N, C-alpha and C positions, 0 to 999 in steps of 0.2 A: 406372400412376399417372394420376390424373385431377386436373386443375387447374381451379378455377372461381373466379370473382370477381364482385363486384357493385360497381356504381358508383351512388351516389345523390346527388342534389343538389337545391337549391331554386332555381328560376329564376322570377323574377317576370314577369308579362305586362305589356304596355304599359299596359293599363288600371290595373293595380295601381300601376305607377310614377306614372301621371297622378294617381291619387287621393292621392298623397303631396305633390303640388305645392300652390301657393297656392290659395285658395278660387276657386271658379268665378266668383264676383262680381268678383274682382280681374282675372280673365282675360277677362271678357266685355266690358270697356270697349274698344270699337274705334270707328274712324271710321264704319264701317257701322252700328253700333248707334246712335250719335249721330244720323246722318243719317236713319235709318229710324224711330227711336222717340221722339226728342225733338221736340216741336212747341210752337209758341207757344200759350199758354193752359193748358198742363199745370200741375197743382198740384205743389207741392214734394214732397208725399208720393209722387206718381206718379214724379217724377224719382228719388227715393231708391230706389223699387222697381225702377226700370229700370237705374240706374247704380251704386247703392250710395251710401255716405256720401262727401261731398266731402272733399278734402284741406284746403281753406281756405274759410272763410266770412267775408265782409266786408260792411260796410254803409257806404254813402257818406253825406255830409252831408244829402242829400235823403231818406234813409231807405230807399234802394233796396238790397236785399240781392243779393249776387253770390256764386255758388259756383264754386270752381275745382277741377277734377279734373286732377291732374298725374300721369301714369303714365310710368314708364320701364321698358322690358323689355329683357332680354338674351336673344337667341335663339342657342343653340349647336347646331350640327349636326356630325355626324361620319360617316365611312364607313370601314369596315375590310374587309380581305380577308385571309384566312389560307389557306394551301394547302401541300401537301407530299406526299411519298410515303415509303414505307418498304418494305423487302423482306428476305427471307431465302432464301438458296440453300443447299441441303444435298446431300450425297452419301453413299451408303452402299454397303456391300459385300453380298455374298450371305451368308446365314446359313451358318455352318460353324465352322471353327476360329477364324477371326478376323473381326471386324466393324470396318470402317474408317469412321469418321464424320468429316466435315469440314464447314465452313460458311463462308458469307460473308454478312455483314449490311451494310446501308447504309440511310441515311435522309437526307431533305432536307426542309427546311421554309422558308417565307418568309412574311412579313407585310408589308402595305403599307396605308397609310391617309392620310386627309386630314381636316382639321377647319376650321370657319369659325365666327366669332362676329359677330353683327350686333346693333347697338343700335337700339331703336325708342322714340320718345317720342310722347306724345299729351297735349296740354293742351286742356281744354274749359272755357270760361267761360260760365256761365248766369246771366243777370240776371233778377230777379223784379220784378214790380210790387208795389204796396202790399198787394194781396190774395193775395200769395204764389203768383202764377201766372207762368209763364215769359213774360217780356216779349221777350227775344231771347237768342240764344246764338251762340257762335263756337267754332272749334276750329283747332288747328294740329297737324300731325303731321310727323315727320321720321324718316328711316331712314339709318343710316350704319354 
C-alpha cells in the first residue's frame, strides 16, 4: 500500500503585508523628514508634496497661516519560537508462521513568545508668511 499526501497554503510575504498598511505618505512623516526636507522659504505646495496634507489649518488675526501635522503611531512587535520532536519505534518478527508487530510513539512540542507595543507621537507646526512661504517651523516628538 502506498500513502501520499499534499499540503498547500498561501503565505504572504512581508512586502505584501506592508502594501496593505496605510499609505506611504502617512508613514513617511518623521522627525528626520522634517529636519532634512523642510526649510524656510519653501512654498506651501512644496510642503504638501513633502509631508502630505496637514491635519489642521489655522489663520491668526494678522493673516498668518499655520499648518499642524499631528501623527500618532502604534508600533507592535512580537517574537515567537516553536519547537518539538516526535518519533515512532517499531518491532517486527521474522517472516514465517507469525509476524509480531509492536510500536511505541511519542511527541513533544512547546511554544514561547513575547510581544511589545510602543506609542509614538509627532506634532509639526509650520507657519507661513503672507506669500505662502515657510516662515518658521517647530516639532515635538515623544515615544512611550
